[in-house]
N, CA and C of each residue as an Amber inpcrd file, in Angstrom:
protein
   516
 -23.9510000  57.0380000 -36.4030000 -22.8360000  56.5850000 -35.7130000
 -22.4800000  57.5170000 -34.6610000 -22.2770000  57.1470000 -33.3990000
 -21.8390000  58.0630000 -32.3420000 -20.3930000  57.8910000 -32.1490000
 -19.6930000  58.9390000 -31.8780000 -18.1790000  58.8720000 -31.6460000
 -17.8580000  59.7070000 -30.4550000 -17.1240000  59.1470000 -29.5690000
 -16.6510000  59.8230000 -28.2720000 -15.4580000  60.7010000 -28.8200000
 -15.5530000  61.8990000 -28.6220000 -14.5240000  62.8340000 -29.0280000
 -13.4600000  63.2060000 -27.9780000 -13.7970000  63.0090000 -26.6760000
 -12.8520000  63.3150000 -25.6310000 -11.8410000  62.1400000 -25.4200000
 -10.5870000  62.3860000 -25.7320000  -9.6050000  61.3120000 -25.6800000
  -9.5880000  60.5480000 -24.3190000  -9.7860000  61.2350000 -23.2390000
  -9.5540000  60.6030000 -21.8960000 -10.7740000  59.6550000 -21.7480000
 -12.0250000  59.9690000 -22.2070000 -13.1210000  59.0670000 -22.1730000
 -12.9430000  57.8890000 -23.0870000 -12.4050000  58.1400000 -24.2680000
 -12.1460000  57.1470000 -25.2060000 -11.2180000  56.1200000 -24.6310000
 -10.0730000  56.7080000 -24.0110000  -9.1320000  55.7770000 -23.3820000
  -9.7340000  54.9470000 -22.2830000 -10.6460000  55.5140000 -21.5050000
 -11.2820000  54.7420000 -20.3930000 -12.0340000  53.5500000 -21.1610000
 -12.8820000  53.8390000 -22.1030000 -13.7620000  52.8350000 -22.7680000
 -12.8840000  51.7960000 -23.5270000 -11.7680000  52.2080000 -24.1090000
 -11.0310000  51.3090000 -25.0120000 -10.0750000  50.4880000 -24.1340000
  -9.5740000  50.9550000 -23.2090000  -8.5710000  50.2080000 -22.3320000
  -8.9460000  49.9150000 -20.9200000  -9.2800000  50.8920000 -20.0700000
  -9.4030000  50.6470000 -18.7160000 -10.6480000  49.8320000 -18.3520000
 -11.8050000  50.2250000 -18.9120000 -13.0820000  49.4920000 -18.5110000
 -13.0120000  48.1030000 -18.7880000 -12.3220000  47.6930000 -19.8670000
 -12.2580000  46.2550000 -20.2430000 -11.2960000  45.4350000 -19.2730000
 -10.4080000  46.1630000 -18.7010000  -9.4440000  45.4900000 -17.8210000
  -9.3650000  45.9020000 -16.3930000 -10.5200000  46.4380000 -15.9150000
 -10.5120000  46.9860000 -14.5460000 -10.1140000  45.9690000 -13.4870000
 -10.5610000  44.7290000 -13.5110000 -10.1510000  43.7940000 -12.4560000
  -8.6130000  43.6070000 -12.4740000  -8.0130000  43.5070000 -13.6620000
  -6.5360000  43.3390000 -13.6900000  -5.8480000  44.5580000 -13.2300000
  -6.4260000  45.7730000 -13.4970000  -5.7170000  46.9940000 -13.1350000
  -5.8110000  47.0510000 -11.6300000  -6.9730000  46.5970000 -10.9950000
  -7.1200000  46.7050000  -9.5940000  -5.9800000  45.7310000  -8.8140000
  -5.6310000  44.7210000  -9.5470000  -4.6680000  43.7590000  -9.0470000
  -3.1850000  44.2400000  -9.2170000  -2.9800000  45.4530000  -9.7340000
  -1.6720000  46.0370000 -10.0070000  -1.0000000  45.6030000 -11.3040000
  -1.7190000  45.1570000 -12.2340000  -1.1210000  44.5960000 -13.4630000
  -1.1420000  45.6570000 -14.5990000  -0.9710000  46.8510000 -14.1690000
  -1.0910000  47.9380000 -15.1840000  -0.1020000  47.8610000 -16.4230000
   1.1480000  47.4880000 -15.9860000   2.1590000  47.3440000 -17.0940000
   1.7090000  46.2540000 -18.0930000   1.2620000  45.1240000 -17.6180000
   0.8080000  44.0560000 -18.5300000  -0.3510000  44.4700000 -19.3910000
  -1.3090000  45.1550000 -18.7340000  -2.4830000  45.5670000 -19.4950000
  -2.1350000  46.5760000 -20.5440000  -1.2090000  47.4650000 -20.1750000
  -0.7850000  48.4530000 -21.2350000  -0.1210000  47.8210000 -22.3720000
   0.7720000  46.8880000 -22.0320000   1.4970000  46.1970000 -23.1600000
   0.4680000  45.4840000 -24.0560000  -0.4420000  44.8250000 -23.5770000
  -1.4190000  44.1350000 -24.2830000  -2.4410000  45.0370000 -25.0440000
  -2.5920000  46.3420000 -24.6770000  -3.5170000  47.1730000 -25.1500000
  -3.0380000  48.2670000 -26.1900000  -1.7520000  48.2260000 -26.3690000
  -1.1180000  49.2980000 -27.1630000  -1.6980000  49.4260000 -28.5000000
  -2.0220000  48.2740000 -29.1890000  -2.5740000  48.3130000 -30.5200000
  -3.9870000  48.9500000 -30.4270000  -4.7820000  48.4780000 -29.4940000
  -6.1900000  48.9810000 -29.3770000  -6.0660000  50.4650000 -29.0210000
  -5.2310000  50.9070000 -28.2550000  -5.0490000  52.3180000 -27.9160000
  -4.7440000  53.2260000 -29.1510000  -3.7700000  52.6900000 -30.0720000
  -3.5230000  53.4180000 -31.3150000  -4.7300000  53.4110000 -32.1730000
  -5.4700000  52.3460000 -32.2700000  -6.5930000  52.2840000 -33.2050000
  -7.8390000  53.0170000 -32.7200000  -8.0630000  52.9670000 -31.4070000
  -9.3510000  53.4630000 -30.9440000  -9.2170000  54.8890000 -30.2450000
  -7.9770000  55.2310000 -29.9360000  -7.9100000  56.4780000 -29.1470000
  -7.0560000  57.4400000 -30.0050000  -5.7770000  57.1800000 -30.3260000
  -4.9480000  58.0040000 -30.9600000  -5.3230000  58.2050000 -32.4320000
  -5.6000000  57.2630000 -33.1790000  -6.0640000  57.3810000 -34.5630000
  -7.2650000  58.2250000 -34.7550000  -8.3550000  58.0880000 -34.0780000
  -9.4250000  58.9640000 -34.2560000  -9.1960000  60.3950000 -33.8300000
  -8.4180000  60.6100000 -32.8310000  -8.0430000  61.9040000 -32.2790000
  -7.1510000  62.6250000 -33.4280000  -6.1720000  61.8840000 -33.9230000
  -5.3410000  62.4910000 -35.0170000  -6.2490000  62.8530000 -36.2930000
  -7.1200000  62.0750000 -36.5420000  -8.1120000  62.3620000 -37.7320000
  -8.8330000  63.6820000 -37.4720000  -9.2820000  63.8270000 -36.1610000
  -9.8970000  65.0270000 -35.8280000  -9.0730000  66.2100000 -35.9130000
  -7.8300000  66.0940000 -35.5770000  -6.8440000  67.2130000 -35.6360000
  -6.6370000  67.5750000 -37.1240000  -6.5110000  66.6190000 -37.9440000
  -6.3960000  66.8110000 -39.4320000  -7.5450000  67.5170000 -39.9110000
  -8.7600000  67.1590000 -39.5510000  -9.9480000  67.9080000 -40.0740000
  -9.9180000  69.3420000 -39.5800000  -9.4890000  69.5100000 -38.3240000
  -9.4340000  70.9240000 -37.8310000  -8.3790000  71.7210000 -38.5840000
  -7.2440000  71.0930000 -38.9190000  -6.2350000  71.8070000 -39.7020000
  -6.8350000  72.1500000 -41.0660000  -7.5060000  71.2480000 -41.7360000
  -8.0560000  71.5250000 -43.0170000  -9.1480000  72.6520000 -42.9220000
  -9.9700000  72.6820000 -41.8650000 -10.9550000  73.7090000 -41.6970000
 -10.3120000  75.1020000 -41.6890000  -9.1820000  75.2400000 -41.1130000
  -8.5450000  76.5510000 -40.9130000  -7.4070000  76.7630000 -41.9930000
  -7.2900000  75.8540000 -43.0490000  -6.2120000  76.0290000 -43.9470000
  -6.3790000  77.2930000 -44.7840000  -5.2440000  77.8160000 -45.1800000
  -5.2540000  79.0060000 -46.0540000  -5.6080000  78.5650000 -47.4960000
  -5.9520000  79.5600000 -48.2490000  -6.2120000  79.3980000 -49.6380000
  -5.2290000  78.6130000 -50.5060000  -3.9210000  78.8010000 -50.0070000
  -2.9170000  78.1800000 -50.7210000  -2.9140000  76.7020000 -50.7310000
  -3.4010000  76.0440000 -49.7390000  -3.3790000  74.5830000 -49.6070000
  -4.3570000  73.9420000 -50.5870000  -5.6510000  74.3960000 -50.6890000
  -6.6710000  73.7450000 -51.5680000  -7.1270000  74.5820000 -52.6470000
  -6.5450000  75.7790000 -52.8790000  -6.9850000  76.6270000 -53.9320000
  -7.9450000  77.7260000 -53.5650000  -8.6810000  77.4690000 -52.3980000
  -9.6330000  78.4520000 -51.9110000  -9.9840000  77.9600000 -50.4840000
 -10.5460000  78.8790000 -49.6400000 -10.8530000  78.5110000 -48.2260000
 -11.9700000  77.4730000 -48.2450000 -11.7920000  76.4460000 -47.3500000
 -12.7950000  75.4380000 -47.2300000 -14.1540000  75.9740000 -46.6450000
 -15.2840000  75.4050000 -47.1160000 -16.6130000  75.7810000 -46.5480000
 -17.0060000  74.8260000 -45.4850000 -16.6430000  73.5590000 -45.7300000
 -17.0380000  72.4750000 -44.8230000 -15.9540000  71.3850000 -44.7830000
 -15.7100000  70.8200000 -43.7160000 -14.7810000  69.6630000 -43.6620000
 -15.4040000  68.6030000 -42.7730000 -15.3690000  67.3710000 -43.3910000
 -16.0070000  66.2010000 -42.6540000 -15.2140000  64.9160000 -43.0070000
 -15.6570000  63.8420000 -42.4840000 -15.2020000  62.5040000 -42.8330000
 -16.3500000  61.8260000 -43.6010000 -16.0160000  60.8470000 -44.3160000
 -17.0730000  60.1500000 -45.1260000 -16.7030000  58.8180000 -45.5860000
 -17.6070000  58.1250000 -46.1910000 -17.4810000  56.7880000 -46.7320000
 -17.9470000  56.7390000 -48.1930000 -17.2340000  56.2340000 -49.1390000
 -17.6780000  56.1120000 -50.4040000 -17.8120000  54.5940000 -50.8090000
 -18.9090000  54.2170000 -51.3940000 -19.2440000  52.8030000 -51.7070000
 -18.5620000  52.5120000 -53.0880000 -17.8280000  51.4200000 -53.1900000
 -17.2280000  51.0830000 -54.4030000 -18.0070000  49.7950000 -54.9270000
 -19.0170000  49.9430000 -55.8250000 -19.7060000  48.8340000 -56.3180000
 -18.8430000  47.7070000 -57.0760000 -17.7430000  48.2450000 -57.5930000
 -16.9080000  47.2750000 -58.3540000 -16.1750000  46.2090000 -57.4820000
 -15.7840000  46.7120000 -56.1930000 -15.1930000  45.7160000 -55.2960000
 -15.9940000  45.4350000 -54.1640000 -17.2530000  46.0350000 -54.1490000
 -18.2670000  45.8770000 -53.0090000 -17.5230000  46.0910000 -51.6060000
 -16.7000000  47.1750000 -51.6500000 -16.0910000  47.6520000 -50.4270000
 -16.4460000  49.0240000 -50.2030000 -16.1670000  49.5690000 -49.0890000
 -16.2540000  50.9920000 -48.7670000 -14.9230000  51.6380000 -48.5270000
 -14.7640000  52.8160000 -49.1340000 -13.5150000  53.5520000 -48.9370000
 -13.7210000  54.6610000 -47.9220000 -13.1040000  54.5020000 -46.7850000
 -13.2810000  55.5660000 -45.7770000 -12.3210000  56.7410000 -46.1150000
 -12.8510000  57.9730000 -46.0840000 -12.0170000  59.1580000 -46.3470000
 -12.0550000  59.9400000 -45.0490000 -10.9580000  60.1270000 -44.5060000
 -10.7640000  60.7920000 -43.1800000 -11.0130000  62.2740000 -43.2250000
 -10.5980000  63.0110000 -44.2660000 -10.7510000  64.3810000 -44.4040000
 -11.3040000  64.6510000 -45.7490000 -12.5280000  65.1460000 -45.7460000
 -13.2950000  65.5890000 -47.0550000 -13.4020000  67.1490000 -46.9180000
 -12.9330000  67.8560000 -47.8760000 -12.9780000  69.2670000 -47.8680000
 -13.8780000  69.7360000 -48.9970000 -14.9250000  70.4410000 -48.6180000
 -15.8980000  70.8750000 -49.6580000 -15.6370000  72.4100000 -49.8690000
 -15.8800000  72.8730000 -51.1360000 -15.8610000  74.3580000 -51.4790000
 -17.1980000  74.9100000 -51.0520000 -17.1370000  76.2780000 -51.1250000
 -18.3780000  77.0640000 -50.9110000 -19.4070000  76.5850000 -51.9310000
 -20.6230000  76.2160000 -51.5910000 -21.6200000  75.8220000 -52.4680000
 -22.0470000  76.8970000 -53.4300000 -22.3370000  76.5810000 -54.6780000
 -22.8130000  77.5310000 -55.6320000 -24.1420000  77.0830000 -56.0170000
 -25.1980000  77.8900000 -56.0810000 -26.5010000  77.5580000 -56.3600000
 -26.5770000  76.9590000 -57.8340000 -27.2600000  75.8090000 -57.9930000
 -27.4290000  75.1560000 -59.2400000 -26.2890000  74.3980000 -59.8060000
 -25.1900000  74.4150000 -59.0240000 -23.9900000  73.7210000 -59.3920000
 -23.7320000  72.4790000 -58.5130000 -23.0650000  71.4220000 -59.0590000
 -22.7450000  70.2890000 -58.2440000 -21.7320000  70.7020000 -57.1360000
 -21.8680000  69.9820000 -56.0360000 -20.9780000  70.1900000 -54.8600000
 -19.5040000  69.9970000 -55.3120000 -18.7080000  70.9200000 -54.9650000
 -17.2560000  70.8090000 -55.3600000 -16.4470000  70.2530000 -54.1030000
 -15.5990000  69.3240000 -54.4230000 -14.7550000  68.7440000 -53.3630000
 -13.3500000  69.2310000 -53.6780000 -12.8140000  70.0530000 -52.7270000
 -11.5070000  70.6150000 -52.8250000 -10.3900000  69.5450000 -52.5720000
 -10.7080000  68.6640000 -51.5870000  -9.6650000  67.6490000 -51.1570000
 -10.3450000  66.5070000 -50.5630000  -9.6250000  65.3470000 -50.7540000
  -9.8960000  64.0300000 -50.1250000  -8.6500000  63.6890000 -49.3990000
  -8.7040000  63.2930000 -48.1540000  -7.5100000  62.9630000 -47.4100000
  -7.5020000  61.7840000 -46.5260000  -6.3020000  61.1460000 -46.4110000
  -6.1250000  60.0560000 -45.6360000  -5.2490000  60.4830000 -44.4600000
  -5.6570000  60.2150000 -43.1770000  -4.8900000  60.5560000 -41.9490000
  -4.4810000  59.3110000 -41.2180000  -3.1750000  59.1010000 -41.0360000
  -2.7050000  58.0630000 -40.3330000  -1.6370000  58.4310000 -39.2450000
  -1.9060000  58.1230000 -38.0560000  -0.9080000  58.5780000 -36.9850000
   0.3280000  57.6760000 -37.0130000   0.2650000  56.4490000 -36.9920000
   1.3770000  55.5360000 -36.9000000   1.8030000  54.7900000 -38.1440000
   1.3700000  55.1880000 -39.2730000   1.6010000  54.5290000 -40.5340000
   2.2910000  55.4660000 -41.5670000   3.3070000  55.0770000 -42.2330000
   3.8910000  55.8900000 -43.2910000   3.0300000  55.7300000 -44.4910000
   2.5020000  56.8640000 -44.9970000   1.7140000  56.8600000 -46.1950000
   2.4650000  56.7030000 -47.4940000   1.9320000  55.9730000 -48.4760000
   2.5270000  55.7720000 -49.6700000   1.5040000  55.7790000 -50.8220000
   2.0160000  55.3600000 -52.0020000   1.1590000  55.4870000 -53.1830000
  -0.1120000  54.5570000 -53.0990000  -0.1130000  53.5510000 -52.3440000
  -1.3410000  52.7740000 -52.2210000  -2.4260000  53.5840000 -51.6470000
  -2.0970000  54.5200000 -50.6900000  -3.1340000  55.3740000 -50.1130000
  -3.5530000  56.4940000 -50.9930000  -2.6390000  56.8970000 -51.9190000
  -3.0830000  57.9390000 -52.8760000  -4.0020000  57.2150000 -53.8980000
  -3.6860000  56.0650000 -54.1790000  -4.6140000  55.2480000 -55.2360000
  -5.9950000  55.0380000 -54.5480000  -6.1120000  54.7900000 -53.3560000
  -7.3590000  54.6250000 -52.7130000  -8.2080000  55.9810000 -52.7710000
  -7.4850000  57.0110000 -52.6050000  -8.1490000  58.2920000 -52.5920000
  -8.5650000  58.7230000 -54.1070000  -7.6850000  58.3390000 -55.0140000
  -7.9190000  58.5520000 -56.4000000  -9.2120000  57.7920000 -56.8050000
  -9.3770000  56.5580000 -56.3950000 -10.5390000  55.7550000 -56.6650000
 -11.7220000  56.3550000 -55.9990000 -11.6820000  56.8070000 -54.7890000
 -12.8210000  57.6210000 -54.2070000 -13.1410000  58.7750000 -55.0650000
 -12.2330000  59.5200000 -55.5420000 -12.4660000  60.6840000 -56.3410000
 -13.2300000  60.2140000 -57.5740000 -12.8140000  59.1640000 -58.2890000
 -13.4990000  58.7270000 -59.4490000 -15.0170000  58.3560000 -59.1180000
 -15.2120000  57.7050000 -58.0860000 -16.4970000  57.2670000 -57.6610000
 -17.3990000  58.4280000 -57.3260000 -16.8200000  59.3800000 -56.7020000
 -17.5780000  60.6130000 -56.2780000 -17.9020000  61.4670000 -57.6370000
 -16.9790000  61.4750000 -58.5650000 -17.3000000  62.2150000 -59.8570000
 -18.4310000  61.4950000 -60.5930000 -18.4500000  60.1310000 -60.5430000
 -19.4900000  59.3850000 -61.2190000 -20.8500000  59.6770000 -60.5760000
 -20.8420000  60.0560000 -59.2470000 -22.0790000  60.3580000 -58.5260000
 -22.5670000  61.8230000 -58.7290000 -21.7950000  62.5910000 -59.4650000
 -22.1810000  63.9300000 -59.7570000 -21.3870000  64.9720000 -59.0300000
 -20.4890000  64.7010000 -58.1670000 -19.7160000  65.7420000 -57.4780000
 -18.6810000  66.3190000 -58.5050000 -18.2980000  67.5630000 -58.2730000
 -17.3030000  68.1940000 -59.1290000 -15.9300000  67.9190000 -58.4670000
 -15.1640000  67.1030000 -59.1020000 -13.8310000  66.6860000 -58.5040000
 -12.7090000  67.0440000 -59.4770000 -12.9820000  67.8820000 -60.4220000
 -11.9930000  68.3010000 -61.3810000 -10.6700000  68.9060000 -60.8480000
 -10.8210000  69.6350000 -59.7360000  -9.7760000  70.2420000 -59.0910000
  -9.3830000  69.7830000 -57.6350000  -9.9710000  68.4910000 -57.4710000
  -9.8020000  67.8810000 -56.1070000  -8.3290000  67.4810000 -55.8990000
  -7.7840000  67.8780000 -54.7440000  -6.4320000  67.4000000 -54.3350000
  -6.5260000  66.3110000 -53.3670000  -5.5800000  65.3800000 -53.5240000
  -5.4540000  64.2170000 -52.7230000  -4.4260000  64.5740000 -51.6490000
  -4.8400000  64.4460000 -50.3920000  -4.0760000  64.7970000 -49.2480000
  -3.7460000  63.7160000 -48.3110000  -2.4330000  63.6040000 -47.9550000
  -1.9990000  62.6230000 -47.0470000  -1.4280000  63.2510000 -45.8360000
  -2.0570000  62.9680000 -44.6320000  -1.6740000  63.5090000 -43.3330000
  -1.0460000  62.3540000 -42.5540000   0.1340000  62.5020000 -42.0610000
   0.8670000  61.4270000 -41.4610000   1.5290000  62.0030000 -40.1570000
   1.5190000  61.1680000 -39.0670000   2.1460000  61.4200000 -37.9100000
   3.6510000  60.9090000 -37.9400000   3.9670000  60.0350000 -38.8580000
   5.3190000  59.4280000 -38.9410000   6.0550000  59.6400000 -40.2450000
   5.3520000  60.1910000 -41.1950000   6.0470000  60.5740000 -42.4470000
   5.4770000  59.7520000 -43.6090000   6.2700000  59.8380000 -44.7510000
   5.7710000  59.3510000 -46.1140000   6.8020000  58.3750000 -46.6090000
   6.3480000  57.4040000 -47.4280000   7.2350000  56.5440000 -48.0980000
   7.9290000  57.3100000 -49.2080000   9.1910000  57.0030000 -49.5710000
  10.0040000  57.8460000 -50.4890000   9.2570000  58.0800000 -51.8820000
   8.6410000  57.0420000 -52.3810000   8.0860000  57.2160000 -53.7090000
   6.9370000  58.2610000 -53.6800000   6.3740000  58.4770000 -52.5400000
   5.3450000  59.4740000 -52.4800000   5.8480000  60.9410000 -52.6200000
   7.0990000  61.1500000 -52.2240000   7.7430000  62.5090000 -52.3970000
   8.0190000  62.6650000 -53.8920000   8.0560000  61.6990000 -54.6740000
   8.3500000  61.8430000 -56.0780000   7.0980000  61.9490000 -56.8890000
   5.9030000  61.9830000 -56.3070000   4.6810000  62.0220000 -57.0570000
   4.6130000  63.4480000 -57.7590000   4.4800000  63.3980000 -59.0890000
   4.4780000  64.6250000 -59.7750000   3.1310000  65.4590000 -59.6680000
   3.3000000  66.7070000 -59.8880000   2.0960000  67.5760000 -59.9550000
   1.6840000  68.1880000 -58.6360000   0.6240000  69.0150000 -58.7670000
   0.0960000  69.7150000 -57.6240000  -1.0560000  68.9290000 -57.0850000
  -1.4750000  67.8110000 -57.6150000  -2.6120000  67.0140000 -57.1710000
  -2.5190000  66.2960000 -55.8510000  -1.3130000  66.1430000 -55.2880000
  -1.0980000  65.4580000 -54.1320000  -0.5240000  66.3360000 -53.1350000
  -1.0950000  66.4710000 -51.9140000  -0.5650000  67.3440000 -50.8800000
  -0.1370000  66.4790000 -49.7960000   1.0610000  66.6980000 -49.2410000
   1.6790000  65.9780000 -48.1110000   1.5880000  66.8390000 -46.8350000
   1.0390000  66.3810000 -45.7890000   0.9810000  67.1730000 -44.5980000
   1.6010000  66.3790000 -43.4130000   2.8530000  66.7060000 -43.2140000
   3.5080000  65.9810000 -42.0050000   3.0630000  66.5370000 -40.6690000
   3.2960000  65.9220000 -39.5690000   2.9340000  66.3380000 -38.3280000
   3.2610000  67.7530000 -37.9330000   4.4660000  68.1410000 -38.2250000
   5.0100000  69.5050000 -37.9180000   4.1440000  70.5190000 -38.6010000
   3.6430000  70.2780000 -39.7960000   2.7910000  71.2580000 -40.5090000
   1.4500000  71.4840000 -39.7940000   0.9620000  70.4590000 -39.1750000
  -0.3580000  70.6300000 -38.4640000  -0.2360000  71.6080000 -37.3540000
   0.9050000  71.8860000 -36.8620000   1.0800000  72.7900000 -35.7170000
   1.7990000  74.0960000 -36.0530000   1.7910000  74.4340000 -37.3900000
   2.4660000  75.6600000 -37.7820000   1.5840000  76.8260000 -37.3610000
């Protein structure tokens, strides 16, 4: 899968290229109004996910229990539902020879959506599936990265297993 990482080029491909004749006619306001959802999904969302992965890469040991060795995005197949669970931020520990790969954190990143318990449940399911595949998930933290905040019940989630990362924390 190829992904355009430059937001300006992503914007051009997602919005402008499709509507060039209308833009030349001076209908920019109308084009923008009709393209807002596509802009959020194809430009802002992927860029926010990238920022969250960069944040996780440089996170202190306090956040995940130890410094990350590798951070990526991934997909987990769920044979029970025949669906795929996309995980926006996967944080791996330093590999140890002869030991299963340890996952420090699985994270969901949403720019324009308040994250709630349903997102944590998806991550928990991905954690179960990865454990069944042989990954060490005993100390895996579930992380929610949000540009607009979190639903109230998520703040009441007990334990150290869930990490909430609001927008302002990304820029500390």
